[in-house]
N, C-alpha and C positions, 0 to 999 in steps of 0.2 A: 397530702396527709403524711408525707414522709417525716416531717417534724414531729407530728403527733406520735407516730410509732416509735421514733427514736427517743423521744422524751419519756414515753411510757415504759419502754424496755429499760431505759437507764434508771428510772425510778425503781423498777423491780430488781434490777441487777444490784443496785446499791443497798438493797435491804434483803439480802439473801437469808440472813439469820432470822429476822422476824417472819419471812416467808416460810422458812423451814419449820418454825414453831406452828405457824398457821396450818401447814400441811399435816403436821403430826396430829394436831387436835382434830383436823378434818377426817383423818382416818378413824379416830375414835368416834366422831360424830356419825360416820357412815356405817357404824356397826349394825344398827337396826335394819338399814337397807340391805346389808349383806346377809343377815340371818333370817329376815322376816319370812321369805318364801319357804326356805328350808324348814323352819320351825313349824309353820302352818301345815306343810306337807306331812311332817312327822306327827303333829297333833291329830290330823285327820286320819291318816292311815293307821298309825299305831295306837291311837287313843280312841277317838269318837267312833269311827267305823268298826274298830275291833271290839267295841263294847267296854273299853277301858277308859271310863270317864275321868278318873283321877290322873291317869297318864297324860291324857289330852290337856288337862288343866296345868299339869306340871310343865309341859312343853310351852304352853302359853305364858306361864310364869317366867320361864327363861327369856321369852321375847320381851316381857315387861321389864326385866332387869337390863336387857340390852338397850331398851328405850331410855331408861334412867341414865345409863352411861352416856348415851348420845346427848341427853339434855345437859348433863354436866359439861360435856365437851363443847356444846354450842356456846355456853358462856365464855369458855376459854377462847373459842374461835373469834368472838367479837373483840376480846381484849387484844389478841394477836393482830387482828385487822387494824385496830387503832395504831399499833406500832408501825404499820406500813403506810397508812393513809395520812396520818397527821404530819409526819415530817415532810411528805411530798407536798401537802398543802402549804406548809411553812415555806418551802423552797419557792413555790409559785408566787406566794404573797410577797416574798422578798424580791423576786424578780419584777413583779408589777411595781412595787414601791420604788425599787432602784431605777426602773425606767422612768417613772413619773418624776423622781427627784432629778435625774439627769436632764430631763426635758425642762424642768422648772428652773434649774440652776445654770443651764448653758447660756452663753451670751445670746440675747435675743429671745430666749425662751420665757415662758410664763407658766405659773401654776395653773393646773386644770383639775380642780377638785371633783368636777363632774366625771371626768375620765377616770380618776382614781376610784370613785365610788362605783362606777360601772364595772371596772375591771376587778375590783375586790369582790363584787357580787359574783362575777363570773368565776373567780377562784373558788368560791363556796360551791357553785354548781359543779365545777370539776371535782372538788373534794367529795361531794356526795355521790356523784355518778361513778367516780373511780372506785369508791368503796363498794357501791352496789354491783359494779362489774366484777370486782374480785369475788364478791359473795356468790353471784350467780354462776360464774365460770367455774370457780372452785367447787360449788355445790354440784354442778352438772358432772364434772370430771370424777369426783369421788362417789357421789350417789349413783350416777348411771354406771360407773365402773363396778361398784359393789353389787348392784343389781344384776349386771351381766355376769359377774363371777358367780353369783348365787345361782343364776339360771344354768350356767355351764356345769356347776356341780350337780344340779338337779337333773338336767338332761341336755346334753350337747345339741341334739337336733332342735330342741326348743330355743336354745340360745341363738342358734343360727337363724331360725325363723323370725325371731324378734329383732335381731341386729340388722337384718337387711333393710326393712322399712325405716328403721331409726337412722341408718346412714344415709338413705335416700332423702329423708326429711332435712337432715343437716346439710346435705349438698345443695338442696334447693335454697335454703336460707343463706348459705355462704355465697352462692352465686348472686343473690339479690342484694346482698349487703352494700357493695359499692354504690349501687344505684340509690339505695335508701339514704346513704350519707350525702350524696349529691343533692337529693331532693330536700333533705333536712336543712342543708346549707342554703339552698335557694329559698326555702320558707322563711328562715331567719332573715336573710337579706331583704326579701320582699316586705317583711314586717317593718324593718328599719327604714326602708325607703318610704313606705306609707307614713310612718311617724314623722319623718323629716318633711315630707310634702305637706302633710296636714298642719304641722307646726308653722311652716313658712306661710301657708295660706291664712292661718288664724292671726299670726303676728302682723301681717301686712294687709289685713282685711280693709282698713280704711283707705289705703292707697289703691287697692284693687277696685273698691267701690268708686273712688274718685275718678279713676281712669276708665271705668266701664269694662273692666276685664273679668267680671264675675264668671261668665260662661267659660272662658279659657282656663281660668284657675280651677273651676269645678271639674272641667273635663280632665285636667292634669291629675287632680286628686283621684278622680274616678278611675283613671287608668291604673293608678297604684292600688286602688281597692280591688280591681278586677285581677291584677297580677298576684296580689296577696291571696285572694280567694282561689285562684287557679293553683297556686302552690300548695294551699291547704288541701284542696281536693286531690291533687296528685299524691301528696303524702298519705292521705287517707286510703287511696287505692293501693299504696304499697303495703298497707296493713293486711290486705288480702293474701299477699305472699307469705306473711307470717302465719296466717291461718292455714294456708296450704301446707307449710312446713309442719305445723302442729298436727294436722290431720294425717300426714304421711308418717311422721315419726312417732306420734303419740297414740293415735287411735287405730291406725292400720294394724299394729301388732296385736291389739285386742281382738280385732276381727279375725286375724290369722289364727290366733289361739282358739277362738270359739269354733271356727270352721274345721280346724284340724283336730279338735279334741276327740271326737268319736274314733277317728282313724288312729290317733296316738294311744287311746285307751285299748283299742283292739289289738294293738301290738305290744301290750304289756305295761304301758305307762299307767301309774296309779292315779286314782281320782285326786288324792291329796297333792300329787305332783302337778296336775293340771291347775288345781286351785292355787298352789304356791306360785306357779308361773304367772297367773293372773294378778296375784298380790305384787309380785316383782314389777310387773308392767304398770299397774294402776297406782301403786303407792311409791314406786321408785323412779322408773324411767319417765313416765308421763309427766309428773310434777316437775322433775328436774329439767326436762326438755322445755316445758312451758315457761319455767322461770328463765331459762337461758334465752329463748327466743324473745320473750317480752322484755327482759332486762337489756339484752344487747340491742334489740330493735328500738327500744325507747330510750333508756338512760345512756346506752352506749353511743347512740347517734348524737345525743346532746353533749356527751363527753367529748367526742371527736371534734364536733363543730366548735364548741366553746373553747376547748384547749387550743385549737388552731387559731382562733381569734386572739387569744392571749399571746401566743407565740409570735403572731404577726405584729401585734401592737407593741410588744416588748422584746424585740430581738436581742440576742446576746451580743456584746461588743466583740468584734473580730479585729484584733490589733494587727493581724497579718494581711488584711486587705490592702491592696495597693491602689493608689489613686493616679489617674492620668494627669499629665502636665496641665496646668491651668494658670489662672492669674495668681499673683503673689508667689510665683516660683522664686525661691530665695537664691541669693548669690552663694558662691562657695563658702563664704563666711562673712558675717557682719561685725566681727570683732575677734581679736585674739588676745591670749594671755601668754606671756613669755616667762622664761626663767623658771619653769616648773611650778609656778604658783597655781593652786587649785582655783578655778573660777567659781563665782557665786552661782552662775547659771550657764549651762552648756546645753544647747539644743542642736541636734544633728538629724538632718534628713526628715524633718517633721512634715507630715501630710495629714490633713484633716478636712472632712466635708460632712455636711449634714444630710445624710441619706446616701444610699449606695449609688444613685445615679445623679446626684447633685454635682455641680461644679465645685472643685476643691477651693476652700477658703485659704488654705495654706498648702503649698505643694513643694516638697523637697526643701523646706526652709531650715536655715542654719543660723545660729546666733550664739555669741559668747558675751557674757556680762561679767566683767572683772569684779573681784571682791572689793567692796567699798565704792563701787561706781554708782553714779546717778544717771539713769537712762530715762528719757522721755519717749513715748511711742505716740505718734500722731498719724493722721490720715483721714480720708473721707469716711462718713458713716457707712457701716457695712463692709469696710475694707478688711476686717479681721483683727482689730486691736484687742477687743474683749475676748475673742476666741484665743488669741495668743496668751492673754493673762490666765484664762481658765486652763489651758494646756500646761503652762509653766507651774501653776498652782496644783496640778494634779486633779482638778475637779472633773475633767473629761479626759479619756485616753485617746491618744492619736491613732490614726489608721496605720501609720508607718512612722519610723523614726524613734528617737529617744529624747528624754529630758532628764538632765542631771542637775541636782541642787547640791552644791558643795561636794561634788563627786559622788553623790548618792542617787541612784536611779529612782525616779519618782514612781515608776510603775511597780517597783518591787518592795516598797516600804509600806508599813502599816499606817493608817490614818494618824495615829497618835505621834508616830515618828515624823510624819510629814508636817504636822502642826508645829513641831519644834524647829523646823527648817525655814518655814515661810509663814507670813500672815498676809491675807488678801482682804482688802477693804473694798467692797463693791459699791456701785452707785446707790443702790437701795440699802441703806444701813440698817442693821438690826439692833434694836434696843429692847430689852426685856423689862418686865415689871420687877420692881425691887428698888433698892437704894441706888443713888447715883454712884456711890463708891463701888458697889457690887458690879455695876455695869462697867466701870472703868477698869476694875481689877479682874475682869472676866477671864482674860488670857494670862494674867499674872497674879494669882490670889495672894501671894506672899508680899506684894509691894506695900511698903509702909506708907504712912501718911505723908512724910516729906517727899518721897519719890512721886507719889500721885500728884501732890501740889506742884512739884517742879514740872511735871508733864503738862498739867493744866495751864500753867503759866507760859510754858514754851510754845504751846499751840494757840495761845490767845483765847482760851476757853474760860478764863476767869469770870467775865461778865455773865456767861451762861450759868456757871456754877452758882454765882451769887443770886441770879434771878430765880433759880430753882430752889434756893433755900439751903445751899451747902451740900457737901458730899454725903451727909447722912439723910438728905431729903429723899422721899419716895418719888420715883419716876413713873409717870403715866405715859407710855409710848404714844397713845393716840392723841395726846395733847401737845406733842412736840412737832415742830415744823420739820420738813425734810432736811433743811440746813442744820438744825440743832441735832438731829439724829446723826448726820454725817460728822459733826464735830465730836460728839461723844464716841463714835466709832473710831475716829482718828486718834483721839487720846488713848483709847483702848489698844489700838495697834502700836502706838508709840511706846506703850509700856510693855508690850509683848516681848518675850526673850528671843523670838525668832530673828535671825540675822538678816533675812530678806523681807522687805516690805513691798507689796504690790498695791498701788492705788489705782483701781480701775474706775476712773472718772468719779473718784470718791469725794471730790470737793466741788462738784458741778453746781450744788445748791448754795455754796458760800459766795459771798461777794468777793470781788477780785483781791481786795486788800487782805481779808482773812485767809483766802486761798493761798496767797503768797506767804503769809505767816506760817501756815500749816506746812507747806512744801519746804520752806526754809528750815523749819524745825526738823523735818525728816531728813533733810540734806545734812544737817549737823549730827544727826543720830548715828552712832556707830553701826556699820553694816551697809547693806546694799539697798538701793531704792530704784524701783521701776514704776514710772508714772504713766498710766494710760491717760493722755491729756485731751481735754476738750477745749482748752485755750492755748494759743500759741505762746502766751507768756510762760506757761509751764515748760515748753520746749526751750525757750530762751534761758530759763534758769538752770537747765540740765547741763551736765558736762558733755553728754552725747545724746543725739537724737536719732531715733529709728522712724523713718517715714514710709508708710505703705504707698508706694508710687503706683502708677497705673501698670507699669511693666513688671517691676520687682521691688522688694524692699531695699531701701538704701539707708546706710548709717553714716553719721558724721557729726561735726559740730554745726551749730546754727549757720555760721557763715559758709561752710562747705556745702551744705544742702541748698542754700540760696543759689549757689552757682550750678549745682549738679541736678537738682530735682525741680521740674516744672510744677509738679503737684505741691511741693513744699512752698514754692514761690506763690502759688495761687492761694494756699492756706494762709500764708502770712499777709497777703494782700487783703484777704477778707477781714483780717483783724486789725490792720494798721489804722483804720478809721476810728477805732475805739481808743479811749484813754485807758491804758493798762499800766498799773505799777509793775515795773520790771526789775527784778533783782538779778544781778549777774551771778554766774555760777560761783558757789562758795567753795572755799578750801576746807576740807574736813580736818577736824582736830582729833 
């Protein structure tokens, strides 16, 4: 639970000013708790017992005024509480959404709407329980503190007699709290295991029946039911400790006061003072302790367990983590730029892996792509090609190393600045509802009609535009094929002002001829082109090829890699049987 404590304290530390206002209004709210016993003692001793009925009523009127002040302060307390809780909730929600987006957009990742819904619900649980904890802890500190101060002013011996059992009850509760957290976590885990087991049994009930495995499956689910019931019973037994804390800290002071009252009165303590002490205990200390124990023992446990699950599901990115050597450990450099020219892409010591204990996808990888260069990246599935594209694009941060685009560090720039430096076209192209022209101008809204028409013609998208009814036609994304969406996204990227274009298998749904047209158009486009290739024909068209070999990435021309890389020779061999239109590398104009 270290992460829970650290996150909670950080949330409070970052909101010191709202907390200060909350404390100030809490002081005003606790005014009745501070004055109630003293006023009752004065009303009884100087008013009703002395035969001065009006005086007694006047003292009670003063108590009523203090209650009104406390009521006004309570409204301000809730307003100040929102200034602390709501920003904390927003931070957690942003963390959850960021983690879900990183998982969905990473190479090989996929959207998981169920996980997002589950985690956002947990964020609301944390929000509610965090606010409740602040209320009960704040209420206990100020209300109990005010009551003890009033008792001290009334009679120091009474204050000591009441404080001793109160501290004892709090000590018992604090000692049991770690065990309560552990049992609450076990209860949540047992419930989730039961849900998974029951869902699997219901989903596969036909197969279970066909294979005669009913008894085995029922027994497995029954074990989960028993485990969940045991966890519930254990958690219920822990409630007895809360009752013990309440008995010691809340009711034992009342017993002490009642038993000691004759002795105290015999030594000069007034009847009103004894009655005032009982008021302090029964209306101040006892309710405050009850709220604390029930709030921390109930909502506090849910807060700790739920926040812990959020922190484990959405860990923060730690760019300083180092990865051990693994496959795809890069060479000293896979390309250089001389003469002081700023390269389009410069990658140094890049390391990345999915999970702290996973094998690194890239380890100490270095790459330089010259301005205006056409680079193709090839390799077996899962070798790290799309991961490299995501790292260069700034979609995911590396564990170690750096990425610079046009001498600008990717990790240090805002998203809008990054969008002006590069454009990435993924395999699953995005097309939104609206006109075709709006889709094509998405990254360059100021492109005129002639510029858009030239881009459409260069990429061979004219037949598609004509079929859809022209640039002004409304586009329904669900009615487009995967290849049509890719072609629209390609034209959009072609029009983008960014000098670097990264095609991450962005033409895999196009036929070879149209794919060659698209890549040739991007090769003629001013700027730099990096193609994550799924066909060797893309590598043959490039000026330079980076292949993810079994041992390390290698860069060179098509002919050089045929001599140097067994992996590249194998990839070429797989494609030589197909008839592929090959365009030799183009000279840029």
